[in-house]
C-alpha positions as CSV (number, residue, x, y, z in Angstrom):
1,M,149.7,202.5,30.4
2,Q,148.3,202.8,33.7
3,T,148.6,206.1,35.5
4,D,150.0,207.1,38.6
5,L,146.8,208.4,40.0
6,D,143.0,208.3,39.3
7,L,142.8,211.6,40.0
8,L,145.2,215.2,40.9
9,I,144.3,217.8,42.6
10,L,145.9,220.8,41.4
11,G,145.9,223.7,44.4
12,G,145.1,223.0,48.2
13,G,142.6,225.7,48.9
14,C,139.4,225.6,50.1
15,A,138.1,223.6,46.7
16,G,140.7,221.3,46.4
17,L,140.7,220.1,49.8
18,S,137.1,220.2,50.1
19,L,136.8,217.7,47.3
20,A,140.0,215.8,48.7
21,L,137.8,215.4,51.8
22,R,135.1,213.8,50.3
23,L,137.2,211.4,48.6
24,A,139.0,210.5,51.8
25,E,135.7,209.4,53.1
26,A,134.5,207.4,50.5
27,P,136.6,207.2,47.9
28,G,134.7,204.3,45.8
29,R,136.4,204.0,42.5
30,C,138.5,207.0,43.0
31,R,141.3,205.5,45.2
32,R,144.5,207.2,44.0
33,V,144.1,210.8,44.6
34,A,147.0,213.3,45.1
35,V,146.6,217.1,46.3
36,I,149.7,219.4,45.4
37,E,149.6,222.8,46.9
38,A,152.3,225.3,46.1
39,R,152.5,227.1,49.9
40,P,155.0,225.3,52.2
41,D,152.4,225.7,55.0
42,Y,149.1,227.1,55.8
43,A,147.7,230.0,57.6
44,N,144.5,231.7,59.1
45,D,144.3,233.7,56.0
46,R,140.9,233.6,55.2
47,S,137.5,233.9,57.2
48,W,134.7,232.2,55.3
49,C,130.9,233.4,56.7
50,F,127.6,232.2,55.6
51,W,123.9,231.5,57.1
52,R,123.6,228.4,59.0
53,L,120.5,227.0,56.9
54,G,120.8,223.8,58.8
55,P,122.9,221.1,60.1
56,H,126.4,220.9,58.1
57,R,129.6,219.0,58.5
58,F,131.9,221.7,59.6
59,E,129.9,222.5,62.6
60,P,132.5,221.9,65.0
61,L,135.1,224.0,63.2
62,V,132.9,227.2,63.3
63,T,134.1,229.9,65.3
64,Q,131.3,232.1,66.1
65,S,127.4,232.8,65.2
66,W,125.6,235.7,65.0
67,S,121.7,236.4,65.2
68,R,121.9,240.2,64.4
69,I,123.4,241.7,61.1
70,A,123.4,245.7,60.6
71,V,124.0,247.9,57.0
72,R,124.2,251.1,57.4
73,S,124.7,254.6,55.2
74,A,125.1,257.9,56.4
75,S,121.3,258.5,56.7
76,R,120.1,255.0,57.7
77,V,120.9,252.2,59.9
78,V,119.1,248.9,59.4
79,V,119.4,246.0,62.0
80,A,118.2,242.8,61.0
81,D,117.6,239.4,63.0
82,C,119.0,236.4,61.5
83,A,118.4,234.4,64.7
84,Q,116.5,231.4,62.5
85,T,119.8,231.0,60.1
86,P,122.5,232.8,62.0
87,Y,125.5,234.3,60.4
88,Q,128.3,231.7,60.7
89,L,132.2,232.5,60.7
90,L,134.4,229.4,59.7
91,E,138.2,230.6,60.1
92,A,140.4,229.2,57.4
93,G,143.6,228.2,60.0
94,N,140.7,225.7,61.6
95,F,139.7,224.5,58.3
96,Y,143.3,224.0,57.2
97,T,144.2,221.8,60.2
98,H,140.9,219.5,60.1
99,A,141.7,218.7,56.6
100,R,145.3,218.3,57.1
101,H,144.4,215.9,60.1
102,V,142.1,213.9,58.1
103,L,144.3,213.6,54.9
104,A,147.2,212.6,56.8
105,N,145.2,209.5,58.1
106,S,143.9,208.8,54.6
107,D,145.1,205.3,52.9
108,T,143.6,207.2,49.5
109,V,144.2,210.9,49.5
110,R,148.1,212.5,49.9
111,L,148.5,216.1,50.5
112,S,151.8,217.8,49.4
113,L,152.7,221.2,50.4
114,G,155.4,223.2,48.8
115,V,155.3,221.5,45.5
116,S,154.3,224.0,42.5
117,V,153.2,223.1,39.0
118,N,155.6,223.7,36.3
119,G,153.4,224.1,33.1
120,P,149.8,223.3,32.1
121,P,148.7,219.5,31.9
122,V,149.9,217.8,28.8
123,A,147.3,215.3,27.4
124,V,148.8,211.4,27.4
125,A,147.6,208.3,26.7
126,H,145.1,207.5,29.4
127,G,144.8,210.7,31.1
128,W,147.2,213.7,32.0
129,R,150.8,214.4,32.4
130,V,152.0,217.5,34.8
131,E,155.1,218.6,35.4
132,T,155.9,219.7,39.1
133,S,158.9,221.1,41.0
134,A,159.0,217.3,42.9
135,G,158.4,215.6,39.4
136,A,156.2,214.4,36.6
137,L,152.9,213.1,37.8
138,T,150.0,211.1,35.4
139,A,146.6,211.1,36.3
140,A,143.5,209.9,34.7
141,Q,142.0,213.0,35.7
142,V,143.1,216.4,36.8
143,I,140.9,218.8,38.5
144,D,142.8,222.4,38.7
145,T,141.2,224.8,41.5
146,R,143.6,227.2,41.2
147,P,143.1,230.6,39.9
148,P,143.5,230.5,35.7
149,S,145.4,233.9,35.4
150,V,146.3,237.3,37.8
151,P,143.0,239.4,38.5
152,R,143.0,242.0,35.9
153,H,140.6,244.9,35.0
154,G,138.1,243.5,32.4
155,D,138.1,240.0,33.4
156,S,135.2,240.4,35.8
157,T,132.5,243.0,35.9
158,L,133.4,244.2,39.2
159,W,136.3,243.0,41.8
160,Q,135.7,242.5,45.2
161,S,138.9,243.5,47.0
162,F,139.4,243.2,51.1
163,F,141.7,243.6,53.1
164,G,141.1,243.1,56.9
165,Q,142.9,243.0,60.2
166,E,141.8,241.2,63.6
167,L,142.2,243.6,66.0
168,V,142.5,243.9,70.2
169,C,141.4,247.4,71.3
170,E,142.1,248.6,74.7
171,R,139.0,249.5,75.6
172,P,135.4,247.3,74.6
173,V,134.0,249.7,71.5
174,F,132.3,246.4,69.3
175,D,129.0,244.9,69.9
176,A,129.7,241.4,70.3
177,A,125.9,240.3,69.3
178,C,126.1,242.2,65.5
179,V,128.0,241.8,62.8
180,E,128.3,244.9,60.5
181,L,127.9,243.6,57.4
182,M,128.2,246.7,55.4
183,D,129.0,250.2,56.9
184,F,129.1,252.6,53.9
185,T,130.3,255.6,56.2
186,E,133.6,255.6,54.4
187,V,133.2,257.1,50.7
188,V,135.1,256.2,47.6
189,S,135.0,257.8,44.3
190,G,134.0,255.4,41.7
191,A,133.4,252.4,43.7
192,V,131.2,250.8,46.4
193,A,133.3,250.6,49.4
194,F,132.2,249.5,53.1
195,T,133.4,248.5,56.3
196,Y,132.7,245.0,57.3
197,V,133.3,243.8,61.1
198,L,133.0,240.5,62.5
199,P,132.9,241.1,66.6
200,L,134.7,238.2,68.4
201,A,134.3,240.2,71.8
202,P,133.5,243.5,72.8
203,D,137.2,244.5,72.5
204,R,138.3,242.1,69.3
205,A,137.2,242.0,66.0
206,L,138.2,241.3,62.3
207,V,137.8,244.6,60.6
208,E,137.8,244.7,56.9
209,T,137.7,247.3,54.3
210,T,135.9,245.9,51.1
211,L,135.5,247.6,47.1
212,F,133.5,246.6,44.9
213,D,135.5,248.1,41.5
214,P,136.1,247.2,38.3
215,H,139.6,247.5,39.0
216,P,141.2,244.6,41.4
217,R,143.0,246.3,44.3
218,G,145.4,245.1,46.4
219,P,146.2,245.6,50.5
220,S,148.2,249.0,49.6
221,D,145.2,250.5,47.9
222,L,143.2,249.9,50.6
223,A,145.6,250.8,53.5
224,Q,144.4,254.0,53.9
225,H,140.8,253.8,53.7
226,H,141.5,250.7,56.4
227,R,143.1,252.9,58.8
228,R,140.2,255.7,58.5
229,A,137.9,252.6,59.2
230,V,139.6,251.5,62.4
231,R,140.0,254.8,63.7
232,R,136.4,255.5,63.2
233,L,135.6,252.4,64.9
234,C,138.2,252.6,67.9
235,G,138.8,256.1,68.4
236,D,141.8,257.1,70.1
237,A,142.2,253.6,72.1
238,P,145.6,251.6,71.0
239,T,144.9,248.5,68.9
240,R,147.2,245.3,68.6
241,M,146.7,243.2,65.4
242,L,146.5,239.8,65.5
243,R,147.0,238.5,61.9
244,S,145.8,240.1,58.5
245,E,144.0,239.0,55.5
246,A,143.6,239.9,51.7
247,G,141.9,239.1,48.5
248,M,140.2,239.9,45.4
249,L,136.8,237.7,44.2
250,P,135.4,237.6,41.1
251,M,132.1,239.4,40.6
252,G,130.8,238.4,37.3
253,M,133.7,236.7,35.2
254,A,133.9,238.1,31.7
255,H,135.3,234.6,30.1
256,D,135.4,230.9,31.2
257,P,138.9,229.6,30.2
258,G,137.3,226.4,30.0
259,A,138.6,222.8,30.2
260,L,141.9,221.6,28.4
261,G,140.4,218.5,27.3
262,R,138.4,215.2,28.4
263,G,139.3,214.3,32.1
264,H,140.7,217.8,32.7
265,L,138.4,219.9,34.9
266,R,138.5,224.0,36.1
267,A,136.7,224.8,39.7
268,G,137.1,227.2,42.4
269,L,137.0,230.7,43.1
270,M,137.6,232.0,39.5
271,S,136.0,229.2,37.8
272,G,132.4,229.4,38.8
273,A,132.4,229.1,42.7
274,A,131.8,232.5,44.1
275,R,128.5,233.9,43.3
276,P,128.8,237.0,40.9
277,A,126.4,239.3,42.9
278,T,127.7,238.6,46.4
279,G,131.2,236.5,46.1
280,Y,130.0,234.2,49.0
281,A,131.7,231.0,47.9
282,F,132.1,228.4,50.8
283,Q,128.8,226.9,50.8
284,R,128.6,226.4,46.8
285,I,132.0,224.8,46.9
286,Q,130.7,222.4,49.4
287,R,128.0,221.6,47.5
288,W,130.0,221.2,44.5
289,A,132.6,219.2,46.6
290,D,129.6,216.8,47.3
291,A,128.3,216.3,44.0
292,C,132.0,216.2,41.9
293,G,133.0,213.6,44.9
294,E,129.9,211.4,43.9
295,A,130.6,211.4,40.5
296,L,134.2,210.6,41.2
297,R,133.6,207.5,43.6
298,H,131.4,206.0,40.8
299,G,133.6,206.1,37.8
300,K,132.4,209.1,36.3
301,T,133.8,212.5,35.0
302,P,134.1,215.3,37.5
303,R,131.3,217.8,37.8
304,G,131.8,221.3,37.6
305,H,130.3,224.1,39.6
306,H,126.3,224.3,39.1
307,T,125.3,227.0,36.8
308,D,123.0,229.3,38.4
309,P,119.4,229.3,37.1
310,L,118.6,231.8,34.3
311,L,116.7,234.4,36.2
312,T,119.4,234.4,39.2
313,R,122.1,235.0,36.1
314,I,119.9,237.8,35.1
315,M,119.2,239.4,38.3
316,D,122.8,239.2,39.2
317,R,124.1,240.6,36.1
318,L,121.8,243.8,36.2
319,F,122.7,244.3,39.6
320,L,126.2,244.4,38.9
321,D,125.7,246.5,35.9
322,V,124.0,249.1,38.0
323,L,126.9,248.9,40.8
324,R,129.4,249.5,38.0
325,S,127.4,252.2,36.1
326,Q,126.6,253.9,39.4
327,P,128.3,253.3,42.4
328,E,127.2,256.0,44.3
329,R,123.9,254.5,44.7
330,G,125.4,251.5,46.4
331,A,124.8,252.4,50.0
332,E,121.1,253.2,48.9
333,L,120.4,249.9,47.2
334,F,121.8,247.6,50.0
335,V,119.9,249.4,52.6
336,R,116.8,249.5,51.0
337,L,117.3,246.1,50.5
338,F,118.0,244.7,53.8
339,G,115.4,247.6,55.1
340,G,112.9,246.3,52.9
341,T,113.0,242.6,52.3
342,D,112.1,239.9,55.2
343,M,115.4,238.8,56.4
344,R,114.5,235.1,55.7
345,R,114.2,235.9,51.9
346,I,117.1,237.9,51.9
347,V,119.2,234.8,53.3
348,R,117.4,232.1,51.0
349,F,118.0,234.5,47.8
350,L,122.1,234.8,48.8
351,S,122.5,231.4,49.9
352,D,121.1,230.1,46.2
353,R,118.0,228.7,47.9
354,G,115.4,231.8,46.7
355,T,112.0,230.9,45.4
356,L,110.2,232.8,42.8
357,L,108.7,234.9,45.7
358,D,111.7,236.1,47.6
359,R,113.0,237.0,44.0
360,A,109.8,238.8,43.6
361,A,110.0,240.7,46.9
362,I,114.0,241.8,46.4
363,V,112.9,243.5,43.2
364,A,110.2,245.2,44.9
365,S,112.4,246.9,47.5
366,L,114.8,248.8,44.8
367,P,114.0,251.3,42.8
368,A,112.5,250.0,39.7
369,G,113.4,252.8,37.0
370,L,116.9,252.8,38.2
371,F,117.0,249.1,37.2
372,L,114.7,249.4,33.9
373,R,117.2,252.1,32.6
374,Q,120.1,250.1,33.0
375,L,118.7,247.2,31.6
376,L,117.5,249.1,28.3
377,R,121.5,250.4,28.6
378,S,122.8,247.0,28.6
379,A,120.4,245.5,26.1
380,R,121.8,248.2,23.7
381,R,125.3,247.3,24.8
382,D,124.9,243.7,24.0
383,L,123.5,244.6,20.7
384,A,126.3,246.9,19.8
385,E,128.8,244.0,20.9
386,A,127.2,241.3,18.6
């Protein structure tokens, strides 16, 4: 029995659309593809940032680039030059518009908005059957990019929860040439808290309040901290909100829900796309889409997200354990990292291009005693749980 589709992609967010774009450009043997997305329409609800390591396919969609970033605590400010690898902003609205245009003109990939999935995929002869609000679909292969569950305490070592607003201030208060990557002026008990500012003009910026916390936090949890951050930045000058965004990114998922069987794959933020120690995901999703699209167009099974090298996993886990057990040290650690390490090494490490020397330089910038003590505590914990 032939299936309706070669591939069904559940979820038309960043991961689902990125893969769909590859298959629209070069389908190969994967010529009947559908993407279903529950949202009836897209909104400019995310800001994806990354360091430009070289030319990339989304260059025309980039909203802004910066050559300097700042990290500040109550006692120290570090301003770093990143002109060789500019920090770039790609707004989700531009990405969605581009993807919809490409897919609308594709003979092989169909995007359906406002269609929800009514239950888990069920294995059938030659593939999978998925019940949706628009009827049942069968596909030889299914890639599910939706979150497998609602974010909960215990599902991740930490959650990176954020709430942001794009604001226009009645007077120029922002340095348009410098991103405030982490401003630790705001202190929150039991969490690492900072303000993130993407200046779009001297009087306009995306201002985000971010927490690294074992508990996922929604916009209402962050609203008071955010109001204080805006007041600190803009003073008594009136502001006008253009849009808002919020989310929760996993930092070290505790459990991998795994695939349901052959021909089924999970992908996306909650399934390996986000770098545990940073939450950065956009570039990782693009590398996954390249590799997965290449496999599919050659008739192979879809590929999951790349597993980080062992040393990276060890470093990320140890760093997250330190932040979880001693969040009050967060500001100090990040200021030491950016103040004591060549920016080129930091960029390569955060972009998954770090060399052994880059890792060594990052380790050398941080307090050895703190991490050794945490390593021993973590080892004892792992032994007790074994």
